[in-house]
N, C-alpha and C positions, 0 to 999 in steps of 0.2 A: 637227575641225581646230582647232589652236591658232593663236595670233597670233605664233608663233615659227617661224623658219626656220633650219635648219642649212645653212650654206654650206661645202661640202667642197671645198677648193681644191687642185687640181693634185697629188693623190696618185696619181702616174703612174709607170710602170715605169722610166723613165729616171733617176729619183732614187734607185733602189734598187741594191744590188749587182748587177753585170752590166749596168747601164744606162750612159748616156753622161754623166751629171752627178750623181754620187752625193753625197748629203747626209749629214752627220754625225748620227747618232742617228735616222735615218729609220725604221728598223724599230720602235724603241720608240715613236716618235711615232705611227706608223701603228697600232700595237697600241692605243694610247690613243684614236686616232681611231675605230677600230672599236667601242670601248666607247661612245663618244659617239654614233656613228651608230645603234647598237642601241638606246640609250636614247631617241633622237629618234624612231625608228620606233615604239617601244613607246608613247611619249607622244602620237603622232599629229601630231608637228611636220612641217612641209614640209621635205623633204631635197632639196637641190639640189647636184649635183656639177658642178664646174667643171673643164674639161679644156683645157689650153693646147696649141695647135699653132702652130708657127713656119713660116709659109708660104714662107720663103726657101729656095731650092734648096740653099744651103750652110749650112743651119741646124745648129748644134752639137748640138741635142737637140730632142725633141718634133717630129720630122719627121712631117708628115701621113701617115696610113696605115701608120705603123711600129708595131711592138710597143712600143717605148719611149714612144710618145705615148698608149698605152691606159691606162685606169685600173688601178691595182694591185689585185690580188685582195683585199687587206685592206680596201679601201674601195670596192669595186665597187657600182655602182647596182643596184637591184632593179627589177622591173616597176613602173611608175608613177612612178619617180623621174626627174626631168628631169636631163639632162646638157647643159650649155651649153658650147659650144666657143668659146674666146676666142683672140684674137691679140695682146692687149696685157696689161700687168701688171694693170690694173684690169678686173675682169670685168664691170663695168657698161658699159664703153666698147664701143659698137657691138654690144651683145648685148641680149637680152630680159630680163635679170636684173631690172632695176628694174620693168618692167611686170609680170612674174610676181609679185614680192613685193607690189606694190601691189594687184594683182588678187585676191590671196589675203588681203588685209587684214593683212599681216604688220606688226608693230610692233617686234619684237625679232629680232635675228640673232645666231647663234652661229657663230663662225668657227674652222675647223681646217684644217690642211694645210701647204702648202709654197709658197714659201720665206718664212721669217719676215721677212726684210729686203726682200722685193719684193712679191709678190702678197698676202701676209697683211697687210702694212702698207697696201697700196693699197686692198684691199677694205674693211678696217676703217675707214680714214679716209673713204672714199667713203660707206660705210654711215652713218656719223655725219653727213656732209654732207647726205645725203638724209633725215635725220630718224629713222633707225632707232636703237634702243638696242642697242649692240653688246657682245658678250662674246667674248673670245678665250680659248681653252683652250690655255695656253702649252705644256704638255707633249704636246700633240697637233699640234705644229708643229715643223718642222725647217729647218735651214739649213746653210751650209758656211762655212769660213774665207773671209775677204775680204782683199784687199790694197789699200792706198792709199799712194801715195807712198813705196813701199819698205817699208812697215810691214805685217806680217801680223797681222790681227785674228782670233783664234781664234773658232770658231763659237759657243761658249758665250757669249763676250762680245758678239758680233754679236746673237745671240738676246736676251740680257738687255737690251742697249741699246734694241732695238726694242720689246720688251715693256714696258720702263719708259716709253718715249715714248708708246706707245699707252695705257697705264694712266693716264698723267698727264692726258691730255685727250680721249681718243677712246673708251675702252672699259673695261669691267670685264675684268681679266685674272686668270684663276684656273686652278688645276690640274684635271685630270680628276677626281680624288677629291673636291675641293671642289665642283665642278660637279655631280657625281652624288650627293654626300652631301646 
């Protein structure tokens, strides 16, 4: 067992074509995520899957017990890999994530998944706050266009802005090829 954990965040069916909240570039990001997951398994790293559920009856996506809330086939857990269900953007909040990482002696976390501007940002900043050295694999993450005050911000710009902010003060931000090379 290494001192590194891979945190696979919200790679769930609702974010893919046919789902309720489709992200731009999600298939390519999930393909890269699958490569990172395979390498982590081969290396003996702890692999933890995070799955979001929205418990509200009128939830727009990730409805409990729905197909959309299930992990996508490209990033599904295997026997022995923990799946943590969360109800907030930050997967440390009201879950066992911190306890699991500490009990395994983890010092480094690698973050992949969805959405760049929400849960990836939240878990990376919280990981740093808890003293973990964080790495984000930017091309194994996806997001969608945002709108603010009548201005549409394209997903590529949303993603770049959040990766730049994380790289500035919270994490190493690298591509899949850089990470695996």
